[in-house]
FISEFI-336133 format. One record per residue: x, y, z of N, C-alpha, C in turn. Coordinates in steps of 0.1 Angstrom, whole numbers, plus 5000, padded with zeros to 4 digits. Example, Ala and Ser with C-alpha at 12.3 -4.5 7.8 and 13.67 -1.06 7.14 Angstrom:
2
513249435078512349555078513249675078
512849785071513749895071512950005079
***
This chain:
125
620691563518620391703519620691743534
621491853535621891903549620491953555
620591963569619492003577619092153572
619992233568619592383565618892383552
618992283543618392283530617092213530
616492173541615192113542614192223539
613092193531612092283527611392333538
611192463539610492533550608992543548
608492553535607192553531606992473519
605692443515605492373502604092373498
603892413486602492423479602492363465
601492293462601492223449600292263442
600492293429599292313420599392243408
598292193404598192123392597292163382
597592183369596692223358596992163346
595992073341596092013330597391923329
598291933320599591843318600691903326
600391993335601492053343601292073357
602192023366601992053380603292123386
602992213396604192283401604092263417
605292263422605392253436606392363441
605892443450606792553455607192533470
608492533471608992523484610092633487
610492643499611592733501612792673511
613792693504615092623510616092713512
616392743525617392853528617092983522
615793013522615293153519615293153503
615393053496615393053481614092983478
613293043469612092973465612392873453
611892753456612392643446610992593440
610892613427609592583420609892453412
609292343416609592213409608492203399
608892183388607792173375607792023371
606691973367606491853362605491853350
605891793339604891793327605191873316
604191923309604592003298604192153299
605092233295605092383296604592433281
603492463277602992503265601992623266
601392653254600492753255599292733264
598892613266597792573276598092583291
599392563294599892563308600592683311
600992763301601892873305601492973314
600092983316599593083326599893033341
599692893342599992843354601392843358
602292823348603792843350604092983354
603593073347603793213350603293253365
602093223368601593243381602493173393
602893053389603792993399605093063401
605593133392606793213393606793343398
605493383401605293523406605693513421
606593623424606893643437606393753444
605793743455605193853462606293953466
605994083468607094173471607894143482
609094093478610194063487611394123482
612294173492613594223487614394113482
615094143471616094053464615593923463
614393883456613793753455614793653447
614993553453615893453446614993313442
614993273431614293163426614993063418
614892933421615392823414614192753408
614192723395613192643387613892503384
613292393391613692273388612892203377
613692193365612992153353613192003351
613691923360613991783360612891693355
611691743357610491653354609691713342
610291803336609491873325609891783312
608791743307608891663293608891743280
608291873281608091943268607992083273
608692173265608592303267608592393254
607692463251607692553238607992703241
607692773232608092913233607292993244
606192923248605292993259606192983273
606892873275607792863286608992953286
609492953273610693063272610193193275
609193243270608593373274608393403288
607793303294607493303308608893323316
609893233313611293263319611793383316
611893433305612393563301611793673310
610493663310609693783320609993763334
610093633339610493623352611793663356
612693633347614193673349614393823349
613593883340613694033340612994103353
611894033356611194093368611994073381
612593943382613493923394614794003395
615394023383616494103381616194263386
615094303381614794433384614494453399
614094363406613794353420615094333428
616294313421617594293427617794143431
617094053425617193913428617693833416
617393703415617893623404616993513403
616893453389616393333384617593243381
617393113386618293003381617592883377
617992803368617292693363618092573367
617492453370618192343375617692213367
618492123365618191993359617391993347
617592073337616892063324617091923318
616091853314616291733306616891763293
617291663286617891683273617091763264
615791733262614891813252614691953257
614491973269614292113274615692183273
616792123276618192183275618292223260
617892143250618092173235617292303233
616092323237615292423236616092543242
616392533255617092653261618292703253
619092613248620292643241619892693226
618892643220618592693206618292833207
617392883217616993023217617893103226
619093053230620093123238619693163253
618693103258618293133273619493083282
620092983278621192943286622393043289
622393133280623293233281623093353289
621593363292620993473298620793433312
620093323315619793263328620693153332
621193153344622093053348621392923349
622092823342621492683340622492583348
621992503357622792423364622392273362
623292173364622992023361622291983373
622392043385621691973398621092083406
620192053412619592133421620492203431
621292123437622192163447623092273441
623592253429624392373422623792483420
622392483418621592603415621392653429
621292603440620992663451622292713459
623492663454624792713462625592803452
625592783440626592863432626193013431
***
């Protein structure tokens, strides 16, 4: 990782079967999520995606450690994408595992929200 890509800040939250780590890389908020995103952890996921009033907020969600995601996670992603787009920013997804990628594809989220195979691609594309 290049010097300019080093995380500026980091914050970790854990709730039940879900943990989130928020960092900032080159002005982009990177939310690393691990565990299960479901009806029990959906609020934690939603809160982690909230962006304080910032001009043109940019967020990448690293899904590489997510083992399960149901419709609760899909709804959170749709709401976050809409809110960030309305604020002139964007939401990108990185490293979805096979089972999460399948869910994203089945509901068509991968045609609405940019999905990338690597975190580096999500940060630079």
